Each structure stands twice: as C-alpha cells, then as structure tokens.
C-alpha positions in Angstrom: -1.8 -11.3 -14.5 0.4 -9.3 -16.8 3.1 -11.4 -18.9 5.8 -9.5 -20.9 9.1 -9.6 -22.6 11.9 -6.8 -21.7 15.2 -7.5 -23.2 14.5 -11.3 -24.3 13.7 -11.8 -19.7 9.9 -13.5 -19.6 8.3 -10.8 -17.1 5.1 -11.6 -15.2 3.3 -8.8 -12.8 0.7 -9.8 -11.0 -2.2 -7.8 -9.6 -2.8 -9.2 -6.2 -4.4 -6.5 -4.6 -4.5 -5.4 -0.9 -5.8 -7.4 1.8 -5.3 -10.4 -0.3 -1.4 -11.1 0.9 -3.0 -11.7 4.3 -4.7 -14.6 3.8 -2.8 -18.0 2.7 -3.9 -19.0 -0.5 -2.1 -16.2 -1.6 1.1 -18.1 -0.7 1.7 -19.1 -4.7 2.6 -15.5 -5.4 5.5 -15.5 -3.2 7.0 -18.5 -4.9 9.9 -17.3 -7.9 9.2 -13.7 -6.7 12.2 -11.7 -7.6 10.5 -8.2 -6.7 7.5 -6.8 -4.9 5.9 -3.6 -6.7 3.8 -1.8 -4.1 1.9 0.6 -5.1 0.4 3.3 -2.6 -1.8 6.3 -3.0 -0.8 8.7 -1.4 -3.8 10.8 -1.7 -6.0 8.3 0.2 -5.5 9.6 3.6 -8.4 11.2 4.1 -10.1 8.1 2.8 -12.5 5.6 5.0 -13.1 1.7 3.9 -16.5 1.7 4.7 -17.1 6.3 4.3 -16.2 7.3 7.9 -13.6 8.3 10.3 -15.0 5.3 12.7 -13.7 2.5 10.1 -10.3 2.1 8.9 -7.8 4.5 7.3 -7.1 3.4 3.4 -3.6 5.1 3.7 -3.3 2.9 7.1 -4.2 0.3 5.9 -2.3 0.4 3.2 1.4 1.0 5.5 0.2 -1.7 7.4 0.1 -4.5 4.6 3.6 -3.1 3.1 5.0 -3.5 6.8 3.5 -7.2 6.9 4.8 -7.9 3.6 8.7 -6.4 4.3 8.4 -8.3 7.8 7.2 -11.8 5.8 10.4 -13.9 6.5 9.1 -15.4 3.0 10.1 -12.3 1.0 13.3 -11.1 3.3 15.5 -11.6 0.4 13.3 -10.0 -2.2 13.7 -6.3 -3.1 10.6 -3.9 -2.7 10.1 -1.2 -5.2 7.3 1.1 -3.6 5.5 4.2 -5.8 3.8 6.5 -3.9 1.3 7.7 -6.6 -1.1 10.4 -6.9 0.9 13.0 -5.6 -1.4 16.0 -7.3 -4.5 14.9 -5.5 -2.6 14.7 -2.2 -1.2 18.3 -2.7 -4.6 19.9 -3.3 -6.1 17.7 -0.3 -3.4 18.7 2.0 -4.8 22.6 1.6 -8.6 21.5 2.8 -7.6 18.2 4.8 -4.9 18.8 7.2 -2.6 15.6 7.5 -2.3 15.6 10.9 -5.6 15.5 11.8 -6.7 11.6 10.3 -8.2 9.4 12.6 -7.8 5.9 11.7 -10.6 3.5 14.1 -11.7 6.8 15.4 -8.0 7.5 17.0 -5.7 9.9 15.8 -3.1 8.4 13.7 -0.7 11.0 12.7 -1.2 13.5 15.0 2.7 14.1 15.7 3.3 15.0 11.5 4.1 18.4 11.3 4.1 18.8 7.7 
C-alpha cells in the first residue's frame, strides 16, 4: 500500500499483483475504488509461468485477468487506466521471436496477428 497527498487529495495505491483478484479474499480492495490502474508488460508475450510453452503464457494471463476485472460488476462504474510498459524490450524481442508464433498452454493464441 502506498499513500500520498496530491493537491490536497489523499491517494492510496494498492499493488495487489496478478492472481489476487481471482481470490474472494481480495473483495475488500473493491470498496471505495475510484479508479483501477492496470499495468501490463508487453514484453511478456514469450514468457511462460513455468518456463515452457506447455504452461500459461504470461501475456495471455494478464489479458485474461484484465478481462475479468473489466467485466466485474463491482467495478462496472470505475474507470480503468491501462499502461502497456516495457515497449523497448517488446520491440527488441519481436526481431527474434515473432509474436504470432507464441502459444498458451501449448496452443497458438496470436496466430492471426500480422503486425
């Protein structure tokens, strides 16, 4: 938890990290939420939770979690601010590992990507 004051407004930021939002114990974080800041590393597209392509892809996990949050009825009136970071690493990786070849649980996930 980070607390600070901006222009006389008390601000509280909670870094709840990833899968915590899929746990019912995190519901108290939704109380009095005025915005959700979601940070996603673009460069995670070729990284896997357990280090091999038969495990969950970290980027698709992050996208799935974002979808869960965005569709959560308790957050339906809360604005979302999305940051895609690590763009420099993403660009460098694209020259070595094409985005559309990435798998999730061993299945192609971005095969239709042509960018």
